KEZARO-421187 format. One line per field, with one value per residue: residue number from 1; residue in one letter; x, y, z negated of N, C-alpha, C in turn. Coordinates in pm, whole numbers, plus 50000, padded with zeros to 5 digits. Example, Ala and Ser with C-alpha at 12.3 -4.5 7.8 and 13.67 -1.06 7.14 Angstrom:
2
resi (1:2)
resn (A:S)
n.x (51319:51285)
n.y (49431:49775)
n.z (49220:49292)
ca.x (51230:51367)
ca.y (49550:49894)
ca.z (49220:49286)
c.x (51320:51290)
c.y (49670:50003)
c.z (49220:49213)
END
This chain:
391
resi (1:2:3:4:5:6:7:8:9:10:11:12:13:14:15:16:17:18:19:20:21:22:23:24:25:26:27:28:29:30:31:32:33:34:35:36:37:38:39:40:41:42:43:44:45:46:47:48:49:50:51:52:53:54:55:56:57:58:59:60:61:62:63:64:65:66:67:68:69:70:71:72:73:74:75:76:77:78:79:80:81:82:83:84:85:86:87:88:89:90:91:92:93:94:95:96:97:98:99:100:101:102:103:104:105:106:107:108:109:110:111:112:113:114:115:116:117:118:119:120:121:122:123:124:125:126:127:128:129:130:131:132:133:134:135:136:137:138:139:140:141:142:143:144:145:146:147:148:149:150:151:152:153:154:155:156:157:158:159:160:161:162:163:164:165:166:167:168:169:170:171:172:173:174:175:176:177:178:179:180:181:182:183:184:185:186:187:188:189:190:191:192:193:194:195:196:197:198:199:200:201:202:203:204:205:206:207:208:209:210:211:212:213:214:215:216:217:218:219:220:221:222:223:224:225:226:227:228:229:230:231:232:233:234:235:236:237:238:239:240:241:242:243:244:245:246:247:248:249:250:251:252:253:254:255:256:257:258:259:260:261:262:263:264:265:266:267:268:269:270:271:272:273:274:275:276:277:278:279:280:281:282:283:284:285:286:287:288:289:290:291:292:293:294:295:296:297:298:299:300:301:302:303:304:305:306:307:308:309:310:311:312:313:314:315:316:317:318:319:320:321:322:323:324:325:326:327:328:329:330:331:332:333:334:335:336:337:338:339:340:341:342:343:344:345:346:347:348:349:350:351:352:353:354:355:356:357:358:359:360:361:362:363:364:365:366:367:368:369:370:371:372:373:374:375:376:377:378:379:380:381:382:383:384:385:386:387:388:389:390:391)
resn (X:X:X:X:X:X:X:X:X:X:X:X:X:X:X:X:X:X:X:X:X:X:X:X:X:X:X:X:X:X:X:X:X:X:X:X:X:X:X:X:X:X:X:X:X:X:X:X:X:X:X:X:X:X:X:X:X:X:X:X:X:X:X:X:X:X:X:X:X:X:X:X:X:X:X:X:X:X:X:X:X:X:X:X:X:X:X:X:X:X:X:X:X:X:X:X:X:X:X:X:X:X:X:X:X:X:X:X:X:X:X:X:X:X:X:X:X:X:X:X:X:X:X:X:X:X:X:X:X:X:X:X:X:X:X:X:X:X:X:X:X:X:X:X:X:X:X:X:X:X:X:X:X:X:X:X:X:X:X:X:X:X:X:X:X:X:X:X:X:X:X:X:X:X:X:X:X:X:X:X:X:X:X:X:X:X:X:X:X:X:X:X:X:X:X:X:X:X:X:X:X:X:X:X:X:X:X:X:X:X:X:X:X:X:X:X:X:X:X:X:X:X:X:X:X:X:X:X:X:X:X:X:X:X:X:X:X:X:X:X:X:X:X:X:X:X:X:X:X:X:X:X:X:X:X:X:X:X:X:X:X:X:X:X:X:X:X:X:X:X:X:X:X:X:X:X:X:X:X:X:X:X:X:X:X:X:X:X:X:X:X:X:X:X:X:X:X:X:X:X:X:X:X:X:X:X:X:X:X:X:X:X:X:X:X:X:X:X:X:X:X:X:X:X:X:X:X:X:X:X:X:X:X:X:X:X:X:X:X:X:X:X:X:X:X:X:X:X:X:X:X:X:X:X:X:X:X:X:X:X:X:X:X:X:X:X:X:X:X:X:X:X:X:X:X:X:X:X:X:X:X:X:X:X:X:X:X:X:X:X:X)
n.x (71820:71491:71447:71347:71183:71262:71039:70898:71025:70961:70715:70518:70656:70513:70264:70264:70247:70023:69799:69779:70019:70203:70151:70277:70534:70805:70921:70974:70774:70549:70501:70478:70228:69888:69706:69477:69541:69635:69947:70112:70357:70663:70973:70971:70932:70655:70726:70847:71188:71429:71525:71807:71920:71816:71937:72208:72223:72138:72346:72565:72496:72474:72736:72850:72952:72980:73133:73352:73318:73479:73687:73613:73385:73119:73135:73231:73016:72828:72946:72931:72653:72588:72702:72547:72280:72270:72442:72691:73028:73205:73236:73472:73622:73842:73806:73619:73442:73321:73046:72849:72568:72357:72289:72465:72695:72675:72711:72981:73103:73042:73189:73440:73453:73348:73354:73352:73048:72975:72759:72510:72358:72027:71762:71453:71106:71246:71396:71351:71562:71788:71785:71799:72037:72237:72212:72278:72545:72685:72650:72495:72177:72075:71813:71725:71464:71272:71149:70821:70747:70850:71113:71474:71545:71745:71808:71727:71892:72147:72137:72130:72383:72546:72495:72587:72860:72977:73204:73200:73302:73407:73151:72879:72675:72398:72278:71982:71912:71764:71498:71368:71090:70957:71011:71135:71346:71654:71777:72049:72137:72043:72189:72450:72445:72407:72649:72825:72752:72825:73099:73164:73107:73252:73147:73111:72984:72777:72614:72312:72215:72044:71798:71840:71822:71547:71386:71139:71003:70989:71183:71523:71793:72060:72382:72531:72810:72879:72839:72961:73180:73116:73329:73451:73278:73107:72943:72674:72566:72344:72203:71987:71723:71622:71600:71481:71637:71690:71731:71960:72242:72439:72636:72775:73032:73122:73372:73435:73689:73842:73794:73914:74129:74004:73824:74011:74090:73905:73826:73959:73807:73543:73473:73436:73186:72958:72728:72856:72706:72510:72657:72711:72449:72362:72544:72472:72214:72259:72417:72278:72007:71856:71633:71431:71416:71327:71067:70959:70977:70798:70564:70550:70509:70251:70118:70145:69984:69742:69697:69674:69435:69252:69258:69167:68906:68798:68911:68934:69029:69283:69604:69814:70096:70217:70531:70869:71050:71149:70951:70749:70478:70390:70164:69956:69763:69644:69413:69212:69152:69251:69444:69791:69886:69775:69815:69787:69515:69418:69519:69394:69115:69080:69242:69477:69818:70031:70323:70375:70394:70527:70783:70953:71042:71052:70783:70658:70430:70086:70106:70131:70310:70292:70347:70402:70483:70343:70068:69824:69569:69591:69657:69422:69239:69347:69303:69025:68970:69085:68922:68679:68738:68694:68430)
n.y (48391:48421:48488:48324:48491:48491:48386:48659:48773:48985:49229:49368:49663:49863:49871:49982:50248:50508:50739:50971:50964:50983:51237:51395:51413:51608:51622:51656:51511:51514:51779:51948:51980:52088:51973:51837:51697:51387:51252:51087:51084:51198:51012:50896:50666:50541:50434:50295:50322:50060:49857:49800:50022:50238:50183:50213:50486:50597:50505:50642:50911:50912:50870:51091:51075:51226:51329:51360:51143:50819:50554:50218:50075:50097:50037:49777:49648:49680:49530:49273:49248:49257:49019:48827:48890:48935:48759:48847:48884:49074:49331:49528:49649:49818:49961:50162:50454:50680:50899:51205:51164:50974:51127:51350:51203:51096:51329:51381:51153:51182:51409:51298:51126:51247:51529:51894:52040:51811:51561:51377:51078:50967:50746:50818:50798:50932:50960:51282:51453:51376:51532:51786:51797:51719:51916:52142:52106:52180:52003:51831:51700:51417:51246:50901:50748:50503:50184:50090:49890:49963:49904:49919:50032:49905:49978:50246:50345:50297:50466:50712:50706:50707:50961:51130:51094:51231:51462:51512:51589:51347:51174:51051:50797:50784:50551:50418:50194:49957:50085:50408:50590:50345:50104:49891:49607:49562:49306:49064:49007:49228:49436:49360:49391:49666:49748:49656:49818:50069:50038:50008:50259:50430:50544:50637:50475:50554:50428:50454:50292:50294:50188:49920:49734:49697:49491:49288:48962:48796:48873:48951:49139:49271:49374:49642:49651:49388:49258:49127:49352:49555:49642:49890:50064:50287:50292:50400:50338:50280:50260:50414:50431:50172:50148:50380:50621:50880:51126:51087:51133:50955:50760:50515:50512:50299:50142:49974:49729:49845:50109:50202:50382:50616:50662:50700:50958:51112:51398:51447:51590:51537:51307:51404:51499:51324:51241:51146:51011:50926:50745:50550:50467:50366:50159:49990:49922:49771:49567:49453:49479:49303:49130:49312:49439:49225:49192:49437:49414:49204:49331:49535:49385:49292:49538:49615:49429:49494:49760:49715:49567:49750:49961:49828:49786:50041:50241:50159:50249:50338:50239:50000:49822:49603:49669:49538:49626:49885:50115:50234:50331:50344:50514:50497:50730:50825:50756:50866:51121:51355:51529:51637:51637:51457:51426:51678:51716:51513:51608:51861:51804:51567:51571:51425:51376:51313:51234:51435:51324:51473:51607:51390:51368:51295:51089:51098:51256:51260:51062:50951:50928:50712:50664:50368:50296:50285:50249:49985:50086:50362:50358:50249:50452:50659:50575:50569:50842:50938:50818:50939:51197:51207:51204)
n.z (49447:49306:48958:48654:48403:48060:47796:47632:47320:47176:47098:47359:47468:47594:47485:47236:47148:47070:47240:47092:46943:47154:47254:47073:47153:47286:47532:47892:48033:47870:47803:48020:48139:48057:47760:47834:48055:48191:48187:48431:48571:48595:48552:48278:48011:47825:47557:47244:47131:47191:46917:46870:46998:46852:46606:46669:46727:46483:46315:46424:46379:46101:46033:46131:46381:46634:46840:47120:47409:47437:47550:47683:47625:47711:47989:47965:47840:48042:48247:48135:48115:48389:48475:48339:48410:48688:48799:48875:48876:48950:48856:48771:48488:48487:48715:48674:48556:48311:48350:48346:48409:48634:48869:48857:48865:49122:49272:49210:49317:49589:49641:49634:49856:50083:50309:50273:50375:50508:50658:50478:50471:50404:50304:50374:50267:49966:49639:49516:49399:49548:49778:49663:49499:49682:49878:49728:49686:49907:50122:50397:50427:50601:50739:50751:50812:50628:50748:50877:50709:50469:50425:50478:50796:51025:51285:51300:51100:51209:51428:51297:51173:51401:51495:51286:51272:51474:51511:51240:50903:50735:50681:50473:50314:50116:49925:49793:49552:49350:49561:49521:49601:49652:49530:49649:49672:49796:50006:49992:50249:50396:50273:50334:50610:50623:50511:50708:50924:50822:50801:51070:51173:51019:50784:50451:50159:49889:49615:49444:49173:48958:48881:48860:48634:48620:48755:48898:48806:49028:49204:49306:49206:49393:49357:49535:49567:49560:49799:50117:50270:50102:49957:49980:49867:49635:49324:49115:48794:48514:48184:48153:48286:48241:47961:47875:47828:47914:47789:47648:47758:47989:48212:48438:48672:48933:49116:49424:49517:49729:49695:49475:49460:49535:49321:49124:49164:49042:48857:48532:48346:48404:48270:48016:48005:47954:47689:47379:47185:47354:47515:47322:47268:47518:47551:47338:47423:47660:47559:47338:47384:47537:47484:47428:47678:47837:47735:47812:48095:48142:48059:48251:48483:48425:48426:48694:48823:48700:48791:49067:49074:48962:49149:49377:49303:49233:49393:49676:49921:49881:49949:49810:49723:49491:49350:49380:49199:48964:48760:48895:49107:49441:49610:49884:50001:50227:50365:50221:50294:50178:50255:50286:50027:49804:49531:49420:49435:49266:49029:48996:49012:48871:48650:48621:48630:48885:49083:49363:49699:49889:49826:49852:50103:50462:50549:50310:50292:50213:50029:49684:49376:49107:48763:48608:48358:48103:47873:47926:47882:47934:48205:48307:48237:48389:48657:48651:48622:48859:49052:48986:49057:49327:49373)
ca.x (71693:71420:71476:71237:71206:71232:70921:70938:71022:70927:70585:70524:70679:70415:70139:70293:70227:69891:69802:69806:70163:70275:70135:70369:70665:70834:70995:70911:70653:70434:70483:70467:70088:69799:69674:69367:69596:69701:70070:70170:70440:70808:71019:70989:70845:70579:70768:70946:71320:71472:71583:71953:71952:71785:72038:72335:72214:72137:72480:72653:72460:72508:72881:72898:73028:72915:73238:73364:73319:73611:73696:73548:73283:73001:73164:73243:72880:72765:73004:72874:72512:72586:72730:72435:72153:72278:72540:72799:73146:73299:73240:73601:73622:73950:73760:73500:73459:73195:73005:72740:72446:72370:72291:72592:72796:72666:72777:73127:73148:73036:73304:73559:73457:73298:73412:73259:72961:72953:72625:72486:72239:71939:71645:71329:71095:71343:71405:71371:71692:71887:71786:71836:72177:72324:72209:72346:72691:72738:72642:72374:72100:72025:71721:71706:71343:71244:71056:70681:70735:70913:71250:71572:71539:71886:71819:71720:72012:72260:72123:72173:72529:72607:72483:72661:73006:73025:73263:73173:73412:73386:73011:72850:72539:72354:72187:71901:71893:71637:71459:71271:70975:70883:71040:71191:71474:71723:71833:72193:72158:72025:72302:72569:72430:72432:72794:72890:72729:72906:73239:73177:73100:73337:73064:73131:72858:72760:72487:72240:72158:71995:71681:71877:71769:71401:71346:71032:71044:70994:71282:71660:71875:72194:72468:72589:72953:72900:72817:73073:73187:73090:73451:73489:73168:73104:72810:72639:72476:72313:72094:71892:71586:71580:71571:71422:71742:71726:71777:72090:72310:72559:72629:72904:73068:73193:73435:73478:73835:73904:73763:73977:74210:73911:73776:74124:74102:73799:73886:73948:73705:73411:73451:73400:73048:72855:72710:72915:72596:72449:72740:72687:72313:72358:72622:72389:72104:72309:72476:72187:71868:71800:71500:71340:71400:71243:70930:70919:70957:70672:70458:70540:70443:70108:70064:70134:69863:69628:69675:69623:69295:69172:69246:69080:68768:68749:68966:68982:69096:69424:69686:69918:70159:70302:70672:70962:71138:71118:70821:70680:70384:70385:70025:69923:69630:69611:69276:69115:69120:69285:69553:69929:69921:69664:69844:69733:69371:69396:69548:69293:68979:69076:69330:69581:69940:70115:70422:70342:70485:70593:70926:71032:71090:70974:70714:70595:70302:69970:70133:70154:70383:70233:70436:70335:70544:70255:69979:69714:69456:69611:69646:69279:69178:69395:69231:68887:68968:69114:68802:68579:68777:68651:68283)
ca.y (48327:48486:48427:48314:48570:48418:48433:48770:48750:49116:49279:49455:49803:49951:49866:50013:50388:50563:50867:51073:50962:51029:51381:51464:51424:51742:51609:51711:51439:51544:51922:52027:52004:52106:51850:51761:51624:51260:51259:50963:51136:51189:50878:50866:50556:50560:50321:50322:50274:49930:49870:49816:50160:50321:50160:50271:50632:50624:50482:50749:51034:50897:50877:51215:51032:51301:51400:51336:50999:50758:50409:50147:49984:50104:49960:49636:49599:49674:49415:49153:49247:49223:48877:48748:48920:48935:48662:48921:48900:49162:49466:49537:49764:49911:50041:50235:50582:50732:51026:51260:51088:50918:51227:51423:51108:51092:51450:51365:51051:51240:51498:51217:51051:51324:51662:52007:52054:51683:51506:51265:51008:50910:50674:50879:50886:50895:51039:51421:51514:51351:51651:51905:51793:51716:52048:52240:52083:52211:51889:51836:51577:51363:51139:50779:50701:50361:50129:50085:49792:50018:49854:49988:50000:49910:50052:50388:50379:50303:50589:50823:50698:50748:51107:51207:51081:51317:51586:51534:51577:51236:51159:50952:50742:50773:50437:50406:50049:49948:50212:50497:50553:50228:49988:49784:49549:49525:49171:49053:49015:49367:49517:49324:49455:49808:49763:49637:49941:50177:50011:50030:50402:50509:50616:50587:50450:50575:50363:50485:50166:50322:50105:49779:49644:49692:49410:49195:48822:48727:48938:48943:49255:49242:49493:49670:49621:49244:49198:49144:49487:49653:49668:50032:50143:50341:50274:50463:50255:50337:50200:50522:50398:50046:50158:50512:50697:50996:51235:51049:51134:50874:50666:50456:50503:50174:50140:49849:49719:49935:50247:50231:50503:50730:50686:50747:51102:51181:51487:51398:51662:51478:51210:51472:51545:51241:51247:51034:50934:50859:50629:50448:50416:50285:50038:49904:49871:49666:49457:49389:49512:49214:49080:49425:49457:49117:49224:49547:49363:49130:49430:49603:49291:49298:49668:49616:49353:49573:49872:49663:49532:49871:50034:49751:49800:50179:50326:50060:50312:50361:50121:49982:49691:49598:49676:49438:49687:50015:50121:50334:50280:50435:50503:50552:50791:50896:50726:50938:51250:51462:51609:51593:51635:51406:51443:51807:51699:51434:51693:51966:51752:51452:51596:51323:51427:51219:51303:51456:51254:51564:51628:51270:51379:51237:50968:51117:51327:51173:50964:50998:50831:50694:50601:50253:50263:50334:50144:49947:50174:50490:50331:50233:50584:50738:50534:50615:50986:50956:50784:51042:51320:51200:51201)
ca.z (49410:49196:48829:48559:48284:47937:47724:47543:47174:47120:47144:47475:47427:47658:47410:47095:47113:47102:47310:46990:46916:47272:47270:46982:47218:47338:47657:48013:48074:47785:47777:48143:48171:47940:47689:47896:48170:48161:48266:48483:48679:48587:48512:48136:47971:47701:47475:47139:47171:47143:46784:46874:47037:46735:46504:46714:46711:46339:46260:46469:46311:45959:46021:46192:46499:46741:46913:47264:47440:47452:47563:47793:47572:47797:48110:47927:47819:48173:48318:48076:48157:48532:48488:48288:48476:48834:48843:48941:48790:49019:48800:48702:48398:48524:48829:48631:48485:48260:48409:48265:48440:48768:48976:48854:48912:49267:49322:49199:49412:49723:49654:49655:49982:50196:50318:50264:50489:50574:50646:50387:50519:50302:50358:50327:50150:49864:49517:49557:49368:49653:49863:49586:49458:49800:49939:49642:49684:50039:50213:50477:50422:50728:50707:50829:50745:50613:50845:50837:50601:50350:50410:50560:50938:51065:51411:51266:51023:51301:51507:51210:51159:51528:51507:51186:51285:51581:51462:51098:50808:50641:50643:50369:50308:49977:49921:49672:49538:49420:49622:49458:49520:49697:49447:49731:49634:49919:50001:50017:50394:50437:50225:50412:50741:50600:50492:50838:51002:50765:50840:51215:51205:50930:50688:50315:50090:49745:49581:49320:49128:48823:48850:48872:48530:48621:48869:48862:48792:49157:49290:49258:49239:49447:49354:49666:49570:49561:49930:50209:50324:49998:49881:49984:49816:49499:49268:48988:48715:48385:48107:48133:48324:48182:47818:47847:47760:47995:47703:47591:47887:48013:48324:48474:48814:48958:49249:49484:49519:49825:49659:49345:49472:49537:49185:49044:49184:48969:48758:48395:48269:48429:48163:47892:48017:47893:47544:47308:47128:47468:47550:47219:47286:47640:47524:47255:47505:47749:47482:47242:47412:47640:47449:47447:47823:47887:47699:47900:48231:48144:48052:48380:48576:48392:48469:48840:48857:48654:48882:49195:49056:48940:49275:49467:49257:49223:49500:49774:50036:49846:49976:49708:49713:49371:49387:49327:49099:48906:48694:48976:49207:49556:49653:50015:49987:50351:50409:50138:50355:50085:50308:50263:49885:49722:49388:49378:49417:49145:48914:48982:48993:48782:48535:48618:48693:48958:49166:49503:49789:49983:49800:49881:50240:50571:50507:50180:50301:50198:49925:49548:49294:48975:48666:48546:48229:47998:47825:48018:47859:48004:48349:48334:48230:48503:48778:48636:48651:49001:49128:48958:49128:49467:49383)
c.x (71625:71445:71348:71271:71177:71106:70962:70926:70986:70793:70606:70542:70575:70282:70154:70265:70090:69908:69831:69955:70241:70266:70218:70508:70681:70911:70911:70779:70530:70410:70468:70323:70006:69757:69558:69412:69664:69827:70124:70262:70587:70851:71066:70892:70778:70604:70847:71080:71346:71547:71736:71998:71929:71895:72172:72335:72214:72276:72574:72625:72498:72658:72936:72980:72966:73016:73234:73370:73461:73596:73612:73436:73158:73023:73174:73105:72806:72817:72946:72728:72501:72612:72612:72308:72158:72376:72659:72914:73248:73304:73365:73605:73728:73914:73629:73539:73323:73172:72882:72605:72457:72375:72418:72707:72794:72735:72929:73179:73145:73149:73431:73567:73403:73356:73309:73178:72925:72809:72621:72353:72160:71822:71518:71211:71184:71341:71439:71505:71804:71898:71841:71986:72270:72328:72285:72497:72753:72754:72507:72303:72050:71938:71730:71585:71333:71150:70915:70657:70800:71054:71344:71560:71680:71905:71819:71845:72133:72254:72167:72324:72598:72603:72575:72812:73063:73074:73246:73299:73375:73240:72993:72705:72507:72243:72113:71862:71881:71585:71350:71221:70912:70902:71096:71325:71542:71786:71983:72223:72145:72144:72430:72563:72454:72583:72868:72872:72816:73052:73260:73184:73185:73261:73084:72999:72871:72621:72435:72167:72099:71878:71713:71825:71619:71347:71246:71082:71060:71093:71420:71737:72013:72277:72531:72735:72981:72887:72941:73069:73162:73213:73492:73382:73191:72960:72795:72536:72457:72206:71977:71748:71538:71539:71521:71519:71783:71779:71908:72184:72435:72533:72769:72919:73154:73246:73459:73630:73903:73873:73827:74058:74121:73867:73888:74145:73993:73862:73859:73833:73564:73375:73420:73253:72942:72845:72774:72807:72520:72525:72716:72549:72304:72432:72540:72274:72149:72356:72372:72039:71801:71660:71395:71313:71311:71096:70876:70889:70828:70553:70440:70475:70292:70046:70052:70007:69737:69596:69619:69475:69206:69153:69154:68933:68715:68795:69020:69051:69243:69501:69801:69967:70247:70449:70754:71047:71087:70988:70732:70590:70370:70250:70003:69778:69580:69468:69170:69076:69150:69401:69689:69963:69805:69689:69786:69583:69341:69424:69437:69156:68971:69158:69424:69701:70018:70222:70369:70442:70567:70742:71014:71079:70998:70914:70642:70460:70186:69987:70142:70226:70327:70330:70358:70382:70467:70160:69874:69594:69470:69607:69498:69208:69220:69320:69085:68876:68993:68992:68693:68608:68730:68500:68225)
c.y (48408:48413:48417:48396:48484:48473:48542:48732:48878:49159:49375:49601:49900:49955:49918:50157:50436:50695:50980:51079:51019:51180:51460:51480:51563:51738:51654:51642:51489:51692:52007:52067:52026:51970:51772:51683:51496:51251:51121:50997:51107:51057:50872:50755:50587:50441:50372:50269:50134:49947:49877:49957:50253:50306:50222:50423:50669:50610:50596:50879:51026:50913:51011:51187:51094:51385:51369:51185:50949:50609:50351:50053:49982:50018:49811:49575:49584:49554:49284:49137:49204:49074:48791:48767:48902:48832:48724:48942:48994:49303:49475:49664:49866:49996:50111:50368:50623:50871:51075:51190:51045:51026:51310:51332:51096:51212:51433:51260:51105:51339:51420:51161:51127:51464:51771:52022:51923:51638:51388:51202:50953:50842:50734:50785:50837:50998:51185:51483:51481:51475:51771:51906:51796:51853:52152:52219:52103:52086:51894:51701:51541:51243:51022:50712:50549:50315:50128:49987:49839:49969:49935:49939:50016:49985:50202:50431:50390:50430:50710:50823:50748:50899:51181:51196:51171:51450:51611:51517:51471:51224:51049:50908:50720:50669:50434:50259:50008:50086:50281:50593:50417:50106:49870:49739:49501:49387:49174:49066:49159:49453:49486:49386:49606:49833:49750:49760:50055:50160:50044:50179:50489:50596:50554:50578:50475:50521:50409:50358:50178:50232:49956:49689:49618:49617:49304:49050:48752:48790:48929:49068:49210:49369:49517:49629:49472:49181:49215:49282:49594:49695:49814:50122:50193:50332:50353:50377:50317:50253:50298:50481:50272:50056:50297:50603:50823:51112:51206:51025:51047:50783:50617:50459:50379:50176:49998:49846:49818:50082:50288:50360:50628:50763:50740:50898:51181:51270:51438:51463:51608:51380:51272:51512:51457:51266:51125:50947:50862:50734:50516:50385:50324:50154:49940:49844:49754:49544:49381:49411:49422:49166:49190:49446:49348:49143:49338:49497:49284:49226:49504:49513:49292:49428:49678:49543:49430:49685:49824:49629:49653:49949:49960:49769:49942:50272:50236:50121:50342:50232:50115:49838:49691:49583:49565:49494:49825:50006:50225:50267:50386:50415:50573:50599:50854:50872:50800:51073:51368:51549:51554:51573:51586:51422:51575:51797:51620:51516:51794:51909:51642:51467:51478:51377:51311:51301:51316:51382:51347:51584:51506:51267:51314:51103:50983:51186:51227:51065:51032:50888:50830:50617:50493:50224:50327:50222:50108:50039:50306:50472:50319:50367:50671:50703:50577:50763:51012:50925:50890:51171:51321:51202:51339)
c.z (49300:49066:48747:48437:48161:47871:47626:47396:47101:47177:47261:47433:47484:47584:47266:47053:47158:47178:47212:46957:47034:47288:47170:47043:47280:47469:47776:48046:47999:47759:47903:48171:48044:47882:47751:48018:48121:48247:48304:48599:48655:48521:48367:48100:47837:47608:47354:47185:47117:47011:46786:46912:46919:46631:46542:46695:46563:46279:46298:46393:46163:45936:46070:46317:46623:46820:47061:47292:47464:47474:47674:47745:47660:47922:48079:47906:47951:48253:48266:48116:48303:48553:48448:48371:48627:48888:48914:48844:48850:48967:48713:48619:48436:48645:48794:48568:48430:48319:48335:48284:48584:48875:48975:48895:49062:49329:49320:49297:49555:49746:49687:49796:50102:50194:50302:50392:50559:50561:50550:50428:50400:50372:50299:50351:50036:49752:49548:49517:49467:49742:49787:49554:49578:49865:49860:49635:49822:50125:50283:50471:50562:50696:50806:50768:50736:50724:50792:50724:50471:50327:50499:50704:50994:51197:51385:51191:51116:51386:51425:51193:51286:51545:51410:51202:51394:51524:51315:51014:50705:50595:50539:50380:50162:49972:49788:49657:49391:49461:49541:49566:49550:49607:49524:49676:49762:49903:50026:50166:50443:50397:50300:50551:50731:50587:50625:50926:50952:50803:50987:51247:51114:50833:50550:50241:49940:49711:49446:49279:48987:48784:48850:48760:48540:48742:48823:48867:48925:49254:49225:49301:49285:49440:49490:49673:49577:49699:50018:50274:50221:49921:49879:49927:49674:49449:49140:48919:48578:48316:48093:48164:48253:48037:47777:47772:47838:47912:47632:47708:47891:48132:48354:48626:48832:49100:49295:49492:49613:49799:49528:49350:49475:49395:49096:49058:49113:48862:48616:48320:48294:48318:48029:47890:47954:47743:47480:47244:47239:47508:47450:47237:47408:47621:47441:47334:47590:47671:47401:47273:47514:47609:47467:47597:47881:47856:47786:48041:48243:48140:48183:48485:48552:48444:48621:48884:48817:48751:49015:49184:49039:49069:49372:49431:49270:49334:49611:49895:50008:49868:49875:49710:49588:49408:49322:49213:49064:48827:48764:49078:49317:49624:49786:50011:50115:50396:50328:50197:50265:50133:50269:50116:49800:49573:49337:49354:49290:49019:48891:48945:48887:48656:48511:48693:48753:49030:49308:49590:49877:49953:49828:50026:50341:50528:50376:50184:50295:50093:49788:49472:49154:48886:48590:48404:48115:47958:47931:48003:47933:48155:48388:48335:48349:48630:48770:48672:48800:49086:49109:49034:49271:49484:49410)
END
């Protein structure tokens, strides 16, 4: 059932930083393009950090606590968060491991459950690093495109599974949940059907659940490992996206009961890769950053409604459905007649940086991805510039 978000007790984080303050940042979002470009692309949020995270980092630095990560505090905080937010008490700390980040964790999980050269099924359009990381680890990406409604098409997925099991060395399926770029939240029924298909065809599932904390008030996130048949799955979770901690590297790999032996084969040195300060920051976010997250979620709901209204008024040919999760907007620009890469046109003519849909794979041509995790003022200015670019 959809949950009611509590009334935020913290000021909307998306309204706290000015454009001048943001341009002082030195991260990828703000330094890739010239200063006349408004960057609404890569998945960084224009927010100050939650105070519990700031305090955890300050305390570590003041103490010189900048060594190697240790212990299970991160997994314990995640398990408690999962119980409170998702009603899931099945995240067993003894079946977890810390990993450097979600994508590197995915690579390690795929090494555990698939063979060299094995096919890895993905639902396109999907997060571009799925193609890059899987390809670079000697695995073959096989697309099972989403349906026209942006949801997993079980017929297409089954066809992909049937093809990859023929002579394959332990094929796998890399599930994106919630889905990036569409923001779709998979239902419990859908995930159970996916699990049943995987069991039938002998395909192992690794789930990227990095956007799980970022679910709108009218939707409910369902952990893949919680559904019937998910017991043999492996999941990657992190506080990274929910609290804007991409630069403080840390994530948690979680195994279902039947995948515990697989996770136990994870090389010990993988656990040395996360930042210890990152682990402390992520732990603080999950444990004490709930009020900040609630304020962010309310702000994102406002921004989704704002964008829908602005597009309807200024760019009515752009099709946009406010997503159930993530802070990303997937814009169907095909009716604008801008070709396969409308983001390139908006950048050149409007000085707005969006993500091109092309690297997201089949189904991405003619689309652009816009980052909603910014102030209402910058979203308004971005749409104004985009509309002006077409005149």
